[in-house]
N, C-alpha and C positions, 0 to 999 in steps of 0.2 A: 724430689733430686733425683731417684730415683728413675724418678720415669723419666726425669725431663735428661738423664745421661740414656737410657737407655735410645729414648728420637735424635737423640746425639749420633749416636754407636749407627741407630738406623742410617741415620740421614747419610755417613757417609758411607755402609756398606750398598743405597741404593747410588753416590754420585759414581762412588767407584764403577758399580757396571755397566752406566751409561757410562763411563769416561770408552772401557772396557767392548762396548757394544760399537762408540762411535772406532776405536781402534779395530774393529776386525779387517782384514785383508781379503783379497779374494785372488787365485790367482790371473791374468792377464789370460785373453783368448789366445791360443797363436794363429790362429786363421781366422783371418776377420772381412772374405771375399773375396773375388776373385777379383786380380786388381784392373783384368782389363774389363772390369763389370758396375764395380763397386762405381757411385756418382755417373752411372749413367740419367737418359732422365728427367735431371735434375739439374743440368746446368745455367740454368737461366740464374735460377737463387742465387746458386751460388757463387756464381760472379757478382753479384750486388752485395754477398758478403764480404767475397772478400777481396773486393774492386771497392769499399769501403774508405772513408779518409778524416780526420777530418773539418777539413776541406768540403767534402763526398759525403753527405751520408744519406746511403741509399736508404729508399723507405723498400723494407721485406716483409708479408705479410705472410704466415707460415697458423692452418690449421691440425689438428690435429682434431681427428673425430673413426669415432666406433663403436664400442663396448667397451664392455672391466676392462679386457688388457686396454685398453688405452686412455683410463678413466687410471690404470697403473703411475708410481709415480717415476720410471720411464724421461714419462714427458716434461716433470719437475727441472729432475736430474740436466734433459736433453737439452730445454733452456738454457741454464746455469750456464752450462754448458757453449750452447751458441754466442750465451751474449757477453763470458770472459775469453772467447776464441775473437768474435767481430766484432768489440766493443764500437765499435764507432760507430755502427750499420745501426738505423730502428728499426729494429729489433719490434712486428708488433708478432704478437706469438696468443692464438689462440686454442681454449681446450673446450670439445661440443660431448665428450664420451656420454652413452647413456648406456650405464651400467645390468646388460640382462637383455637390448634392442637385439639381436639379428638381423637377419634382412629383408626377411619380411614384417618389422615392425620397422626397421633404419631405412629403406624407399620409399616406406611413409616421410616417414618428419626429416628425409632429406631436403625436399620441397623449400621447410623453414630455414634449415639449420648448414645446410650444404654448400648450393647453389648460388644463392644467395648471396656469400660470404666472397668468392669470386678474388682468393686467395692468390697469392705466389703459386703457392708448395697445399697440397693438401695431400699429409699422411696416413695412408687408411689401411684401419685392420675391423676384419666382421668376420662372427660366424656364421653359418646359412647356406639359401639355399641357391645352384650356382646366377641360379635367371636374372633373383633382386637384388646383385652381387655384382654382376654383369650391369644391368640396369643403371646402377648409381653411376658405374665408371664409365655409362656411354654416352651417356643424358651430365656430368662434368663434364667431358672433351666437350661434348657440343656445345653446353649452352658459355666456357671459362675458356679460358689460357690457360686456367691451372695447370704448371706441374703435376703428376700424381705419385708418390711413392707406395706404393700398395708392400705389406707388411707379408714374410709369412707366419706360420706359428710356429711357433713351438711344441717341445715335444709336452703329453700331459704324464700326468703319473703313473697316471693306467698304457700306458700304450709301450710298446717292446724298441728299444736299437736292434731297427731291421733295417734290411737294403727296401729302398723303397723304389727304387730304379722303375721294377718292373710292378707296378703297382695289383694289377688284376690277379699274383700269383698269393696275395696275403690273405690270408683265411677272416680273416677275425676283419670282420664288415667299418666297424667304424675305420683302424688303421686302416683303411686298402679306402673308404673314403679319405682320408688326412695326406692322405701320401699321394691319389687320383690329384687333389684340389692343389699340393706345393710342387708337382713334377709335372702337372700340362696347363690345368684350369688358370693356375694365377699368375705363373711365368706367360701364360699360354695371350692370357689375356695383357697383360703390360706391352708387350709386341703387340698385339693387336693398336692399343692406346694413345705409345709412345708413350708411355710409362716405363718409370725405376720400379724394381722386381729386390728386395735384400735380400734371399735366399737365404736366409735368415734359418730355417730348420735346418737344415743342411750343418749350417756353421754350429747350432743348439748342440746337435749329433755330436759332430766333431769332440767338442771340447766337453761332453759329458764319459765320451772317449777315453778321451786324449788323459781323463783326471780320475781315472773310474770312479764315477759316476755314475751313478741308475738316474731316470728322466726324477723321481721320489724327489731327488735329493735339493731342484732347482725350484722347486713348487710349497705353496702352503697348503692347498688341496688338491684339486686333480691339476688345475690346470690354471690358476692363479697366480703368479712367481710367488716365494719368497726375497727377501733380502738376496742371499745368494743372486736368488734366475734373472729380479728389478736392476742391479750390477750388471752381469752378461747381456741383457736386454741393451741397456744403455750405451753398452760399450762396443754394442751391432751396430746401431741405428746412427752409435761417432760417427764407426768407419767408412759408412754409406754415406753419409751425406760430407763427402771432400768435391773439393775443384780439381777438374780431370790438367792435365797440364798437357792434352795433347785436346784439349776445347780451348778457339778463341772463338768469343762470341760477347757480341757487343749486345747488352742486354734491353736499351732500350730501342734499337734496330734488331729486329731476328728477325725470324722468318710470317711469325707472328703478331709484333708490337715492331708501330712506327711511329718515330714518332719525328714530328712537322713545325723545324723552326720559323717562325712567324714573319719572319725577313725574306725563305725564302713561295711562301702563301702570296702570291698575287692579289694584286683588288682592296689588301687592308688597309680602312683610312682611319683614321685615329677612335672616335666607334661605332665599326661595323665591320665587322667580318665572315665571308660564306665560305667554307672549304665541304666541297663533297669528299666524300670517304668509302669505305670498303671495312662492315665492322660486326662489329655486337655492343664494343663501348666505344665509346671517346669521355679523357681526362683531359681538365684542361690545367695547362700548368705555366704561375704563374709567374714572372719577377719577382722578388728580393726583395724589394722597393714598392711592389704596387701595393692601391689603397682601394683603388672604385670598384664595382659589383658589375658582372650582365646580364643582361637575359641572351635567356639561351631560347631556341626557337632548334625542333628536329624535322626534317621533313614536313617545317611551316609549322610545327603546329609546338606550341607547352607538352614538351616534355613530360609532364605530368598528368595531363589528357589521355595520354596515350594507360587504360586500365590495365596493362599485364608490369606496371609498375611501382603497383602496388602489393601487396603481396601479408596472410596473418603466416603471426610473430608468434612463436618454439609458446603455447600455455603451460602454464601456472599453477600449478595447486597453493589457493591460499592455505597456508598454516600454521601460523598467527592466531593465537587467540581459537585453535580446534586440537579436537581429538588426532591429527593426521602431521604424521612425521614430512620435515623438510624433506628436500629431493628432485631433481631434475626434469623428473620424466612425465611427458605431458599424459594426461589421461582420453586426447583429443589427437588420434597419429597425424590425422592429413585432416587440413578444412580450404574448401573452396570457397567456388559467387557464383551466380549466376547475370550478375548488374553490377558494374564496375563500384570501387570500393577507395575509400578516401581514407586516411590519416583519422586516425583516431582510437581509445582506446576499448574494449571492448570485456564483460562481466558476465561471465552464465552461473547457477546457481539452480544445480538441479535439489532435488527434495529423489529419496526414495518410498520404493511407490510403496509400498503394505502387503499388496497382493500380490509382486511379484520384485519381492527382493532386490533380485540382480540389475533390476531395470530402475532408473530415471527417468520423472517430466525438473523440465527445466523452463528456465526464461532466460531472455538473454536481454543487454541492455547495453548497449551503443554510444558512448560519449560525446558523438557529434547526431549516431541518427537520433538516440534514445530510446525506446522500452520496440523493443524488434520479435517479439512476437515468441513460443515456448510450443514446448515439443518434445520426444519425450528418446531416450537410447538406440529403443528396440524398431525406431522406422528415421526412415529417411528425411532433415529437418533440413527444410526451405527457410530461410526467417523472413518477415514479414518487406523488407527491400530487398534483399536478393543477397543482401549483399556476406553472407553468409551462409554453405548449407553443408552438409555434415547426415555420411551416409552411417547407418547402423556399424557394415566391419570395421569405419574408425573410431569406435571408441575400446577406450583398451580402459579400463573403469577395475577392474578383477586385476590385474597385470600389474601396471603402473602406478591404481595404488592401494590396493591389501598385496601384491605380493611381496612387489619391489621395497617394499615400507615399513613392513614384516609388521600387518596388523592382521592383528585376529580374525576378522568381519569384515562387511559392507559398510562404513559408514553409513549412516541417517540419513545425510546432507555436505554437498562439497559446492564446493566456488572456486572456478578456474577466470583466470585474468591471462590476457594479452596484446598488445599493441599489432596494430597493422605498420607496418614496416611500405620504407619507400627507398627503387632505386634508380631515381632522379633524381635530377633537382632546375626550378621552373626560373636561378635565380644560383650564376658560378660564385663568391667573393672568396679575394682571397684568404687560408688558414692560419691561420696562429705558426708562426715555425719556427724553432730553434733553427742556431746557425746554422748554415752546414745540413740540412733538410729542405731535399725539396718543392716547393710549394705548390703540393698538386691535390689538387680537386678532382671525382668521377660524376661530369654532365652525365650521363647515361649508359646503362649497361645490360646488358640481356635484351638488347632490340633484337630483334631480327641478326642475322650476322652478311646480313648484304649492301650492298647502297643506302648511300643517309645522306644526306647535308645535314649538316652545325650554321646555324645562322646567328654567332653573336651579336646584340648591342650594347651599348654605356662603353667605358670603367678603358676596349680594346687591346687600347698602347699598354697600359700593366699586365698584356699577356707576353707569353714566351716564350711556349708552343703548344703542339696539340698532339693526345697520344692514343693513337690507335692499339686496339685490339683485335684480332679476328682465328677464333677457335679454328674454321673451317685450313687453317694455314696452317695450325698445329703438326708437327712430321708429326708423322710414324709408322 
């Protein structure tokens, strides 16, 4: 009986503690960004959100990409905020963080994770070298019409609240680098590529000074935000994601996105449509009552005959029934090919070399290709079919399997699985949809950004419009 009473008492104390934790409130930031600049570079996305109604539920695709800061709870809370603030938007919200992956790694995984997503908005943060950082922003701008919000760095525990307007005058090397990055490199990159820049670092510093806090008061180690820091990070990103009253644009017809009503396209018949366009992506918008499909040709060929329409997706370590903990980190940072690849799943089984423990021998099998050769992690591998190529410098077993999963030693064996993804369709079919959501499907994306012709045959009268995207036309 006494034990039961003790358990009840402990339960009450625990519940009270949790309740108190949930009731903690923090002072809101009084500085939320310069009204002249907040929202810059992301107004197509914000217009799509803000103009959504029950009758017209705009589809809005947002991707968060980066490392451990991107993996923080602020991303979850931002999603909750957007869904509650814009309840009628058809929000597709993705987070693809790879904790620990600074720019020299992320620039490789971006080939599978970032560019093919072709989101309306990419919210990006990463630490690392400037060259690889710029490469990611440049390729994202060259290959997609995604709006990009570059996030500044917050203050680490180990940094001081200095005047960073003159980075060269800061003695401590790491803070000098951080100051240069946040006052010159990142805002300069945003201007160069037409991105938004949230200026979070100065706002973070102002908050600390206003409330007599030290940088360490908002982080739980040196860099990762604690609950108070997560609150502030969420509030500052919310403050940037706002529609601007001085910006008026039609998100379906702006400089880099154009929509063409089928009734305005000459020569359309009940079963055939031929349309010339300039861009690297074209979507088919179906009528609400459409039921039939259409065959697709781009420049006279089926889109999936173009080998660039396939790519190797992110590889993952098999962890079930193994001593390897789960996690998102790919041990192969990047894969390429020298021959056209096809839709299939791949499995790579690796065994540790007993004479050279940091090296693995492996065999590769594709669900369509079949057995496709064997190789070693310390040598360039080209599969028998030419559909899988792995350079030795793109293996990352020690970091992705051991260090990040906190294993004490290299595993004796492991298995990787991945899928070949596509960026086009040979047949477009009206997608299922809820009331108010436009029935849109991408026919092809990330082809060369130039002049092309699409030919649709079949149930053409079920088509309402065509929508074209051209990264070259994105304002900078």
